[in-house]
C-alpha positions as CSV (number, residue, x, y, z in Angstrom):
1,M,0.0,0.0,0.0
2,T,1.3,3.4,-0.9
3,K,1.9,6.1,1.7
4,K,-0.9,8.2,0.3
5,A,-3.3,5.3,0.5
6,R,-2.3,4.5,4.1
7,Q,-3.0,8.2,5.0
8,Q,-6.4,8.1,3.4
9,T,-7.2,4.9,5.2
10,R,-6.2,6.4,8.6
11,K,-8.3,9.6,7.8
12,K,-11.4,7.5,7.1
13,K,-11.0,5.6,10.3
14,A,-10.6,8.9,12.2
15,Q,-13.9,10.1,10.8
16,K,-16.0,7.5,12.6
17,G,-18.7,9.4,14.4
18,V,-20.3,9.2,17.8
19,A,-24.1,9.1,17.9
20,I,-25.8,10.8,20.9
21,Y,-29.5,10.1,21.5
22,H,-31.8,11.6,24.0
23,D,-35.6,11.1,24.4
24,M,-37.0,14.1,26.3
25,K,-39.5,12.5,28.6
26,V,-42.6,14.5,29.6
27,Y,-41.2,14.8,33.2
28,E,-38.0,16.4,32.0
29,N,-38.0,20.1,31.6
30,F,-35.6,22.2,29.5
31,E,-32.9,22.6,32.2
32,R,-32.7,18.9,33.1
33,T,-32.7,17.8,29.5
34,A,-30.1,20.4,28.4
35,L,-27.8,19.5,31.2
36,R,-28.0,15.7,30.5
37,I,-27.4,16.2,26.7
38,F,-24.5,18.6,27.5
39,E,-22.9,15.9,29.8
40,C,-23.2,13.3,27.0
41,V,-21.5,15.6,24.5
42,K,-18.7,16.2,27.0
43,Q,-18.3,12.5,27.6
44,A,-18.3,11.8,23.8
45,E,-15.4,14.2,23.3
46,K,-13.6,12.6,26.2
47,D,-14.0,9.1,24.9
48,S,-13.5,9.9,21.2
49,P,-11.6,13.2,20.9
50,G,-12.3,15.1,17.7
51,A,-14.7,12.5,16.3
52,P,-17.8,13.8,14.5
53,R,-20.8,14.0,16.9
54,L,-24.3,13.4,15.7
55,L,-27.1,14.4,18.1
56,Y,-30.6,12.8,17.8
57,I,-33.5,14.2,19.9
58,D,-36.9,12.7,20.4
59,I,-39.6,14.3,22.5
60,Q,-42.5,12.8,24.5
61,G,-45.5,14.9,25.3
62,H,-44.5,18.6,25.8
63,K,-47.4,19.8,23.7
64,N,-49.1,23.2,24.2
65,E,-52.8,24.1,24.0
66,T,-52.6,24.3,20.2
67,G,-51.0,20.9,19.7
68,G,-47.5,22.2,19.0
69,Y,-44.5,21.9,21.1
70,D,-44.4,23.8,24.4
71,H,-41.8,26.3,25.5
72,D,-39.4,23.8,27.0
73,A,-39.3,21.5,24.0
74,F,-39.1,24.4,21.5
75,E,-36.3,26.1,23.5
76,L,-34.4,22.8,23.6
77,M,-34.5,22.2,19.9
78,Q,-34.0,25.7,18.6
79,D,-32.1,27.7,21.2
80,F,-30.0,25.0,22.8
81,A,-29.4,22.2,20.2
82,L,-29.2,24.4,17.1
83,G,-28.1,27.6,18.8
84,F,-25.7,26.9,21.6
85,L,-24.7,23.3,21.0
86,G,-24.6,23.4,17.2
87,D,-21.0,24.5,17.0
88,Y,-19.8,21.4,19.0
89,L,-21.7,18.9,16.8
90,T,-21.5,17.8,13.2
91,E,-25.1,17.0,12.7
92,I,-28.4,17.5,14.7
93,R,-31.8,15.8,14.1
94,T,-34.9,16.8,16.0
95,P,-38.6,16.1,15.5
96,L,-39.0,19.6,13.9
97,Y,-35.9,19.8,11.8
98,G,-32.4,18.7,11.2
99,A,-29.2,20.5,10.3
100,R,-25.6,19.8,9.5
101,N,-22.9,22.1,10.8
102,P,-21.6,24.2,7.8
103,R,-18.3,24.8,9.7
104,K,-15.8,22.5,11.2
105,Q,-17.0,21.0,14.5
106,R,-15.5,22.7,17.6
107,N,-14.1,20.4,20.3
108,D,-13.3,23.1,22.9
109,I,-16.5,22.2,24.9
110,P,-17.0,24.4,28.0
111,D,-16.3,22.7,31.4
112,A,-19.8,23.6,32.7
113,L,-23.2,24.6,31.2
114,Q,-24.5,27.9,32.7
115,I,-28.3,28.4,32.2
116,H,-29.7,31.8,32.8
117,H,-33.4,32.5,32.8
118,P,-34.5,35.1,30.2
119,D,-36.0,38.5,31.2
120,D,-39.0,38.1,29.0
121,G,-41.6,37.4,31.7
122,S,-41.4,33.7,31.3
123,K,-42.4,31.7,34.3
124,Y,-39.8,29.2,35.5
125,G,-40.6,27.0,38.5
126,Y,-42.9,28.0,41.3
127,D,-43.4,31.7,42.0
128,T,-42.3,32.0,45.6
129,G,-43.9,35.5,45.9
130,S,-47.3,34.0,45.8
131,L,-49.1,30.7,46.3
132,A,-51.0,30.7,43.1
133,I,-51.5,27.6,41.0
134,Q,-48.7,26.9,38.6
135,P,-49.9,24.5,35.8
136,R,-48.0,23.6,32.7
137,E,-51.0,24.4,30.5
138,N,-51.7,28.1,30.1
139,Q,-55.3,27.6,28.8
140,P,-56.6,24.4,30.3
141,A,-59.4,22.7,28.5
142,N,-62.9,23.1,30.0
143,R,-63.7,19.4,29.9
144,K,-65.5,18.0,32.9
145,T,-64.3,14.4,32.8
146,A,-60.8,12.9,32.9
147,P,-59.3,11.7,29.6
148,T,-58.9,7.9,29.1
149,V,-55.7,6.0,30.0
150,R,-55.2,5.5,26.3
151,A,-55.4,9.3,25.6
152,I,-52.9,10.0,28.4
153,S,-50.5,7.3,27.2
154,E,-50.7,8.7,23.6
155,Y,-49.9,12.2,24.9
156,L,-47.0,10.9,26.9
157,G,-45.6,9.2,23.8
158,M,-46.0,5.6,25.3
159,D,-46.7,2.6,23.1
160,E,-48.5,1.0,26.1
161,A,-49.8,2.4,29.3
162,A,-47.3,1.9,32.2
163,C,-46.1,3.6,35.3
164,L,-43.8,6.4,34.4
165,V,-41.6,5.6,37.4
166,C,-41.3,1.8,37.4
167,W,-43.0,0.6,34.1
168,R,-45.4,-1.6,36.1
169,R,-49.1,-2.2,35.3
170,P,-51.9,-1.6,36.0
171,V,-51.8,2.2,36.1
172,E,-53.9,4.9,37.6
173,R,-54.6,8.4,36.2
174,A,-52.7,10.8,38.5
175,H,-53.5,14.5,38.4
176,V,-50.4,16.6,38.1
177,V,-52.1,19.5,39.9
178,P,-55.1,18.2,41.9
179,T,-58.5,19.5,41.0
180,S,-58.9,20.7,44.6
181,L,-56.0,23.1,43.9
182,G,-57.3,24.3,40.6
183,G,-55.9,21.6,38.3
184,S,-57.8,20.9,35.1
185,M,-59.1,17.8,33.3
186,D,-56.8,18.6,30.3
187,V,-54.7,15.6,29.2
188,R,-51.6,17.6,29.9
189,N,-52.5,17.7,33.6
190,F,-52.3,13.9,33.9
191,A,-49.6,11.3,34.5
192,L,-49.8,7.5,34.6
193,L,-48.5,5.9,37.8
194,C,-48.9,2.6,39.5
195,R,-50.9,2.6,42.7
196,D,-47.7,2.7,45.0
197,H,-46.1,5.6,43.2
198,H,-49.4,7.4,42.9
199,A,-49.7,7.2,46.7
200,E,-46.2,8.7,47.0
201,A,-46.5,11.5,44.4
202,P,-46.8,15.1,45.8
203,D,-50.2,16.8,45.9
204,V,-49.1,20.4,45.2
205,A,-50.2,23.4,43.2
206,D,-47.0,23.3,41.1
207,A,-47.0,21.2,37.9
208,E,-43.2,21.5,37.4
209,S,-42.5,20.3,40.9
210,F,-44.7,17.3,40.3
211,W,-42.8,16.4,37.1
212,A,-39.5,17.0,38.9
213,W,-40.6,14.4,41.5
214,V,-41.5,11.9,38.9
215,D,-38.0,12.4,37.3
216,Y,-36.4,12.0,40.8
217,A,-38.5,8.9,41.6
218,E,-37.7,7.3,38.2
219,L,-34.0,7.7,38.8
220,R,-34.3,6.5,42.4
221,D,-36.4,3.4,41.5
222,S,-34.9,2.7,38.1
223,P,-33.5,-0.8,39.1
224,D,-37.1,-2.0,39.7
225,K,-38.0,-1.5,36.0
226,W,-36.1,-4.7,35.2
227,A,-37.7,-6.9,37.9
228,D,-40.3,-8.4,35.6
229,T,-38.2,-8.7,32.4
230,P,-37.4,-12.1,30.9
231,A,-34.5,-14.1,32.3
232,E,-32.2,-13.5,29.3
233,V,-32.6,-9.7,29.7
234,K,-31.8,-9.9,33.4
235,E,-28.7,-12.0,32.6
236,F,-27.6,-9.4,30.0
237,L,-28.1,-6.6,32.6
238,R,-26.1,-8.5,35.3
239,K,-23.2,-9.0,32.9
240,N,-23.2,-5.2,32.3
241,N,-23.3,-4.4,36.1
242,I,-26.8,-3.0,36.0
243,R,-28.8,-3.5,39.1
244,I,-32.2,-5.2,38.7
245,R,-33.8,-4.4,42.0
246,K,-33.5,-1.6,44.5
247,E,-31.4,-2.2,47.5
248,T,-33.4,-3.2,50.5
249,R,-33.2,-0.5,53.2
250,E,-34.6,-0.1,56.6
251,P,-37.8,2.0,56.5
252,L,-37.2,5.7,57.3
253,S,-39.1,7.7,59.8
254,F,-41.4,10.3,58.2
255,F,-39.2,13.3,58.8
256,S,-36.1,11.3,57.8
257,A,-37.8,10.6,54.5
258,V,-38.7,14.3,54.1
259,K,-35.0,15.2,54.8
260,E,-33.8,12.7,52.2
261,E,-36.1,14.2,49.6
262,L,-35.1,17.7,50.5
263,K,-31.4,16.8,49.9
264,S,-31.9,14.6,46.8
265,L,-34.5,16.5,45.0
266,Y,-34.3,20.1,46.2
267,G,-30.6,20.4,46.8
268,W,-30.8,21.2,50.5
269,T,-27.6,20.8,52.5
270,D,-26.9,20.0,56.1
271,S,-26.3,23.7,56.6
272,D,-29.8,24.5,55.3
273,L,-31.2,22.2,57.9
274,S,-29.1,23.5,60.8
275,S,-29.1,27.2,60.0
276,A,-32.8,27.6,59.2
277,A,-34.8,29.9,61.5
278,W,-37.2,27.2,62.4
279,P,-39.9,29.3,64.1
280,D,-40.3,31.5,61.1
281,L,-39.8,28.5,58.7
282,M,-42.5,26.5,60.5
283,D,-45.0,29.4,60.4
284,E,-44.5,29.8,56.6
285,F,-44.4,26.0,56.1
286,H,-47.9,25.6,57.6
287,R,-49.1,28.6,55.5
288,V,-47.8,26.8,52.3
289,L,-49.2,23.5,53.5
290,D,-52.7,24.9,54.1
291,T,-52.8,27.0,51.0
292,A,-51.1,25.2,48.2
293,T,-51.2,21.4,49.0
294,G,-53.9,18.8,49.0
295,R,-54.7,15.3,50.2
296,H,-55.0,12.1,48.2
297,F,-55.8,8.5,49.1
298,S,-56.9,9.8,52.5
299,I,-53.2,10.2,53.3
300,D,-52.8,13.0,55.8
301,K,-49.0,13.3,55.3
302,K,-46.8,12.5,52.3
303,A,-43.1,12.9,52.4
304,S,-43.1,14.4,48.9
305,T,-45.7,17.0,49.7
306,Y,-44.0,18.0,52.9
307,A,-40.6,18.3,51.3
308,W,-42.0,20.6,48.6
309,A,-43.8,22.7,51.3
310,Y,-40.6,23.0,53.3
311,D,-38.6,24.1,50.2
312,I,-41.2,26.7,49.2
313,A,-41.3,28.0,52.8
314,L,-37.5,28.3,53.0
315,R,-37.4,30.3,49.8
316,R,-40.2,32.5,50.9
317,V,-38.6,33.2,54.3
318,T,-35.1,33.8,52.8
319,G,-36.2,35.5,49.6
320,D,-33.9,33.2,47.6
321,A,-35.7,33.0,44.3
322,R,-32.7,31.3,42.7
323,R,-33.3,28.0,44.5
324,V,-36.0,26.6,42.3
325,V,-36.5,22.9,41.6
326,R,-35.8,23.4,37.9
327,D,-32.1,24.1,38.8
328,A,-31.8,21.3,41.3
329,L,-31.5,18.4,38.8
């Protein structure tokens, strides 16, 4: 083989690309999805320096009142993927459009992704200045009855109805924002959960925090998804060091469960727990609990509802509007 032919062969081998795929679930908002895709791009550059990167994005749900994509999905595809991330990729494919980088792919990927909220009046997370309802839909449908399980699963982009957290069946229709707190019967105000996870889900007036909890629970309980799979699938997972069941742990006391969720989901630290002005915090906590939370399954207390109320109360007491659940994951 001539020297020129060998050089061409090496060049072709070097051009082998890396495919990056992310399916934006209905419970993932813009911030969580963007951060996860960004970390994948960074890892791709680390594992295959300089190799062409091809990003493929699918989206489940995230529809607005007119049937198009909502703010989070549109922002992810246009502003993040094509806008910011486009220079660090060779090709991008999304449900709306695809594009190829007309320039040479850049490989000097920033160490960290900084997301700043725009000053355009957009609502991000729960408004700590009030306790008003925060739905995802801006113009809820006026229907009086709940949509069918099939309609909800189709909206969520699922081939078959299953629990969003653990994939188990049967499922129940779970209101994102309870009707007692102003939630609608619009299909976008529903999730599909098994009975156990439905009983755990927060009953709060904040749609984004409900979806953040589903995302958190899905990551927490992900090993249980494989519990009912065929033996050959389980064997494949074991060979690849993937856990099939959650680790068995001693049951936590109620407040210990609340503290664990505050740390894992809302980003609280031990200093938050120790330095909080508890008399003021508890007054505000009960105000939040009475005004913006509900009850379900005749359960007086849910760890997820209490954790949300404590986080909202702390932010109201300290005036720290930066600490919102959308930034915590």
